[in-house]
Backbone as CSV, one residue per row, in Angstrom:
resi,resn,N_x,N_y,N_z,CA_x,CA_y,CA_z,C_x,C_y,C_z
1,UNK,38.889,-60.034,-2.201,38.607,-58.704,-2.230,37.560,-58.286,-3.161
2,UNK,37.665,-58.813,-4.329,36.733,-58.404,-5.466,35.260,-59.000,-4.994
3,UNK,35.353,-60.194,-4.506,34.070,-60.706,-4.057,33.445,-60.034,-2.952
4,UNK,34.182,-59.402,-2.132,33.651,-58.632,-0.898,33.031,-57.229,-1.541
5,UNK,33.645,-56.610,-2.474,33.138,-55.442,-3.137,31.815,-55.778,-3.825
6,UNK,31.705,-56.855,-4.553,30.497,-57.307,-5.203,29.437,-57.508,-4.243
7,UNK,29.748,-58.138,-3.186,28.750,-58.575,-2.172,28.233,-57.364,-1.558
8,UNK,29.086,-56.321,-1.277,28.753,-55.117,-0.585,27.739,-54.345,-1.518
9,UNK,28.190,-54.296,-2.846,27.410,-53.535,-3.830,26.091,-54.147,-3.985
10,UNK,25.977,-55.426,-3.983,24.668,-56.046,-4.031,23.784,-55.832,-2.933
11,UNK,24.451,-55.851,-1.704,23.673,-55.447,-0.425,23.110,-54.046,-0.470
12,UNK,24.031,-53.096,-0.959,23.599,-51.724,-1.068,22.385,-51.477,-2.067
13,UNK,22.577,-52.274,-3.151,21.429,-52.148,-4.163,20.125,-52.691,-3.629
14,UNK,20.182,-53.884,-3.006,18.945,-54.445,-2.460,18.359,-53.457,-1.378
15,UNK,19.325,-52.848,-0.459,18.771,-51.926,0.476,18.095,-50.788,-0.132
16,UNK,18.743,-50.238,-1.068,18.177,-49.064,-1.802,16.826,-49.315,-2.377
17,UNK,16.698,-50.490,-3.031,15.355,-50.905,-3.727,14.350,-51.002,-2.616
18,UNK,14.712,-51.576,-1.467,13.716,-51.805,-0.315,13.307,-50.523,0.176
19,UNK,14.189,-49.557,0.305,13.767,-48.318,0.858,12.861,-47.424,-0.100
20,UNK,13.148,-47.633,-1.377,12.365,-46.918,-2.493,10.855,-47.505,-2.384
21,UNK,10.810,-48.831,-2.309,9.442,-49.533,-2.223,8.700,-49.138,-1.017
22,UNK,9.500,-49.015,0.040,8.861,-48.581,1.343,8.310,-47.177,1.340
23,UNK,9.052,-46.271,0.643,8.528,-44.846,0.478,7.489,-44.682,-0.396
24,UNK,7.383,-45.532,-1.623,6.185,-45.369,-2.478,4.965,-46.025,-1.733
25,UNK,5.050,-46.970,-0.861,3.966,-47.546,-0.170,3.471,-46.501,0.958
26,UNK,4.368,-45.857,1.489,3.916,-44.821,2.612,3.343,-43.570,1.792
27,UNK,3.861,-43.285,0.676,3.259,-42.292,-0.117,1.752,-42.523,-0.577
28,UNK,1.613,-43.758,-1.038,0.266,-44.181,-1.579,-0.673,-44.270,-0.283
29,UNK,-0.250,-44.609,0.923,-1.070,-44.711,2.122,-1.530,-43.341,2.539
30,UNK,-0.668,-42.324,2.312,-1.173,-41.020,2.650,-1.703,-40.200,1.650
31,UNK,-2.059,-40.802,0.563,-2.708,-40.080,-0.613,-4.143,-39.806,-0.191
32,UNK,-4.546,-38.630,-0.636,-6.056,-38.177,-0.290,-6.951,-38.758,-1.233
33,UNK,-8.224,-38.918,-0.763,-9.339,-39.553,-1.446,-9.598,-38.739,-2.694
34,UNK,-9.973,-39.306,-3.773,-10.238,-38.536,-4.959,-11.516,-37.684,-4.916
35,UNK,-11.412,-36.495,-5.290,-12.728,-35.576,-5.147,-13.529,-35.949,-6.371
36,UNK,-14.765,-35.972,-6.056,-15.739,-36.426,-7.170,-15.731,-35.246,-8.253
37,UNK,-15.610,-35.623,-9.445,-15.538,-34.888,-10.616,-16.964,-34.162,-10.810
38,UNK,-17.025,-33.072,-11.359,-18.293,-32.402,-11.698,-18.684,-32.871,-13.118
39,UNK,-19.967,-32.991,-13.396,-20.468,-33.474,-14.768,-20.801,-32.125,-15.390
40,UNK,-20.405,-32.029,-16.699,-20.620,-30.878,-17.566,-22.136,-30.841,-17.939
41,UNK,-22.602,-29.630,-17.983,-24.018,-29.320,-18.330,-23.982,-28.484,-19.594
42,UNK,-24.700,-29.074,-20.682,-24.871,-28.314,-21.925,-26.231,-28.359,-22.332
43,UNK,-27.075,-27.258,-22.311,-28.509,-27.391,-22.621,-28.886,-26.306,-23.593
44,UNK,-29.671,-26.460,-24.466,-30.265,-25.484,-25.376,-31.694,-25.500,-25.308
45,UNK,-32.288,-24.341,-25.039,-33.780,-24.261,-24.848,-34.298,-22.850,-24.698
46,UNK,-35.649,-22.799,-24.332,-36.141,-21.515,-24.183,-36.265,-21.149,-22.726
47,UNK,-36.153,-19.884,-22.494,-36.104,-19.189,-21.154,-37.673,-19.242,-20.667
48,UNK,-37.945,-19.911,-19.523,-39.269,-19.713,-18.971,-39.315,-18.812,-17.963
49,UNK,-38.300,-18.697,-17.150,-38.309,-17.780,-15.967,-36.961,-17.440,-15.607
50,UNK,-36.895,-16.156,-14.971,-35.552,-15.575,-14.533,-35.749,-15.055,-13.255
51,UNK,-34.958,-15.329,-12.177,-35.027,-14.883,-10.877,-33.658,-14.147,-10.619
52,UNK,-33.579,-12.822,-10.868,-32.267,-12.117,-10.736,-31.769,-12.233,-9.212
53,UNK,-32.723,-11.986,-8.272,-32.374,-11.905,-6.850,-31.768,-13.298,-6.455
54,UNK,-32.351,-14.426,-6.837,-31.987,-15.692,-6.433,-30.856,-16.215,-7.400
55,UNK,-30.641,-15.475,-8.522,-29.647,-15.924,-9.560,-29.947,-17.289,-10.140
56,UNK,-31.162,-17.335,-10.519,-31.607,-18.639,-11.222,-32.274,-18.428,-12.494
57,UNK,-32.304,-19.287,-13.355,-32.801,-19.278,-14.787,-33.603,-20.632,-14.938
58,UNK,-34.868,-20.603,-15.439,-35.514,-21.888,-15.742,-35.565,-21.994,-17.250
59,UNK,-35.047,-23.109,-17.808,-34.920,-23.223,-19.269,-35.589,-24.659,-19.618
60,UNK,-36.506,-24.538,-20.574,-37.223,-25.719,-21.107,-36.560,-26.144,-22.520
61,UNK,-36.077,-27.294,-22.378,-35.353,-27.876,-23.543,-36.252,-28.996,-24.080
62,UNK,-35.803,-29.655,-25.155,-36.566,-30.568,-25.841,-36.644,-31.876,-24.813
63,UNK,-35.855,-32.067,-23.943,-35.753,-33.294,-23.124,-36.345,-33.109,-21.736
64,UNK,-36.970,-31.885,-21.431,-37.620,-31.669,-20.128,-38.628,-30.663,-20.258
65,UNK,-39.393,-30.531,-19.109,-40.400,-29.468,-19.080,-39.917,-28.167,-18.385
66,UNK,-38.734,-28.038,-18.206,-38.135,-26.846,-17.700,-37.438,-27.154,-16.421
67,UNK,-36.118,-26.860,-16.323,-35.236,-27.172,-15.173,-34.753,-25.756,-14.704
68,UNK,-34.583,-25.710,-13.432,-34.019,-24.483,-12.746,-32.532,-24.770,-12.619
69,UNK,-31.747,-23.690,-13.059,-30.346,-23.653,-13.031,-29.948,-22.459,-12.224
70,UNK,-28.877,-22.749,-11.387,-28.208,-21.567,-10.708,-27.196,-20.920,-11.554
71,UNK,-27.093,-19.579,-11.551,-26.284,-18.861,-12.355,-25.075,-18.426,-11.496
72,UNK,-23.845,-18.875,-11.778,-22.628,-18.347,-11.117,-22.432,-16.946,-11.184
73,UNK,-21.912,-16.344,-9.993,-21.579,-14.932,-10.204,-20.592,-14.554,-11.158
74,UNK,-19.731,-15.449,-11.490,-18.746,-15.254,-12.626,-19.158,-15.524,-14.035
75,UNK,-20.532,-15.922,-14.108,-20.951,-16.410,-15.452,-20.877,-15.342,-16.515
76,UNK,-20.422,-15.690,-17.724,-20.607,-14.947,-18.854,-21.902,-14.974,-19.592
77,UNK,-22.564,-13.921,-19.848,-23.776,-13.919,-20.579,-23.764,-13.114,-21.756
78,UNK,-23.858,-13.749,-22.908,-23.552,-13.063,-24.335,-24.811,-13.001,-25.109
79,UNK,-25.022,-11.832,-25.725,-26.114,-11.638,-26.756,-25.351,-11.043,-28.091
80,UNK,-25.216,-11.813,-29.101,-24.311,-11.582,-30.173,-22.886,-11.360,-29.664
81,UNK,-22.202,-10.208,-29.867,-20.898,-9.943,-29.427,-21.040,-9.104,-28.114
82,UNK,-22.191,-8.882,-27.486,-22.247,-8.089,-26.304,-22.398,-8.814,-25.069
83,UNK,-21.685,-8.445,-23.986,-21.882,-9.067,-22.710,-23.040,-8.299,-22.099
84,UNK,-24.051,-9.218,-21.597,-25.210,-8.643,-20.849,-25.303,-9.212,-19.519
85,UNK,-26.359,-8.835,-18.693,-26.615,-9.280,-17.340,-27.610,-10.265,-17.406
86,UNK,-27.869,-10.903,-16.206,-29.001,-11.830,-16.069,-30.299,-11.210,-16.221
87,UNK,-30.311,-9.897,-15.666,-31.483,-9.174,-15.770,-31.971,-8.761,-17.174
88,UNK,-30.938,-8.682,-18.064,-31.230,-8.420,-19.497,-32.009,-9.537,-20.223
89,UNK,-32.000,-10.741,-19.792,-32.554,-11.820,-20.407,-34.077,-11.895,-20.278
90,UNK,-34.720,-12.434,-21.276,-36.229,-12.344,-21.232,-36.738,-13.713,-21.389
91,UNK,-37.969,-14.078,-20.812,-38.684,-15.333,-21.175,-39.030,-15.417,-22.592
92,UNK,-38.842,-16.600,-23.115,-39.075,-16.775,-24.611,-37.840,-16.732,-25.340
93,UNK,-36.744,-16.112,-24.847,-35.505,-16.251,-25.608,-34.916,-17.588,-25.693
94,UNK,-34.415,-17.909,-26.744,-33.735,-19.203,-26.940,-32.307,-19.100,-26.514
95,UNK,-31.766,-19.936,-25.713,-30.331,-19.961,-25.244,-29.753,-21.164,-25.174
96,UNK,-28.361,-21.078,-25.032,-27.517,-22.188,-24.828,-26.797,-21.938,-23.447
97,UNK,-26.900,-23.037,-22.626,-26.201,-22.925,-21.160,-25.148,-23.924,-21.160
98,UNK,-24.032,-23.532,-20.579,-23.061,-24.431,-20.201,-22.678,-24.305,-18.779
99,UNK,-22.367,-25.432,-18.103,-22.059,-25.251,-16.535,-21.518,-26.672,-16.123
100,UNK,-21.801,-26.813,-14.798,-21.529,-28.058,-14.115,-22.621,-28.406,-13.227
101,UNK,-22.715,-29.966,-12.898,-23.620,-30.425,-12.088,-22.758,-30.996,-10.940
102,UNK,-22.944,-30.492,-9.769,-22.289,-31.068,-8.648,-22.950,-32.068,-7.909
103,UNK,-24.173,-32.616,-8.369,-24.896,-33.651,-7.868,-26.219,-33.132,-7.304
104,UNK,-26.240,-31.969,-6.684,-27.455,-31.419,-6.041,-27.823,-30.143,-6.785
105,UNK,-26.927,-29.420,-7.447,-27.267,-28.181,-8.132,-26.588,-28.104,-9.572
106,UNK,-27.329,-27.517,-10.444,-26.642,-27.410,-11.815,-26.229,-25.946,-11.828
107,UNK,-25.073,-25.543,-11.963,-24.546,-24.264,-11.918,-24.086,-23.846,-13.272
108,UNK,-24.692,-22.869,-13.845,-24.274,-22.331,-15.054,-23.260,-21.265,-15.073
109,UNK,-22.127,-21.366,-15.896,-21.094,-20.511,-15.978,-21.069,-19.717,-17.383
110,UNK,-21.869,-20.187,-18.353,-22.057,-19.489,-19.513,-23.403,-19.512,-20.216
111,UNK,-23.908,-18.446,-20.676,-25.235,-18.383,-21.315,-25.016,-17.612,-22.624
112,UNK,-25.571,-18.068,-23.799,-25.403,-17.311,-25.036,-26.860,-17.269,-25.629
113,UNK,-27.288,-16.123,-25.919,-28.602,-15.979,-26.624,-28.443,-16.384,-28.064
114,UNK,-29.271,-17.331,-28.464,-29.315,-17.776,-29.836,-30.366,-17.044,-30.531
115,UNK,-31.569,-16.772,-30.088,-32.625,-16.185,-30.699,-33.393,-15.407,-29.695
116,UNK,-33.537,-14.059,-29.993,-34.341,-13.235,-29.106,-35.546,-12.740,-29.964
117,UNK,-36.822,-13.210,-29.778,-37.841,-12.591,-30.636,-38.155,-11.078,-30.461
């Protein structure tokens, strides 16, 4: 009698482990492919050009001759403690840009004016 209970308990435990292993494999098979992560962008340089209509800014840093960045609609643009607009920025101003690179476009989400002559 005791041997039958132990055998039944052992069978139930083995069956439970098998079911759990099967569920975890099924779950892994149905997993979605990982979305490519965006690379952070952090640039400090001088504004060369601003296109408010196209929502772009060209900044020349010490590492390049001037790259064009898209400015997100939700971007925060700060001069000292004041929030300003893309149209308020001027060529020659020294700024820091933060944003993301999705592989084809560098999108700026934060601009801070460091020096405005």
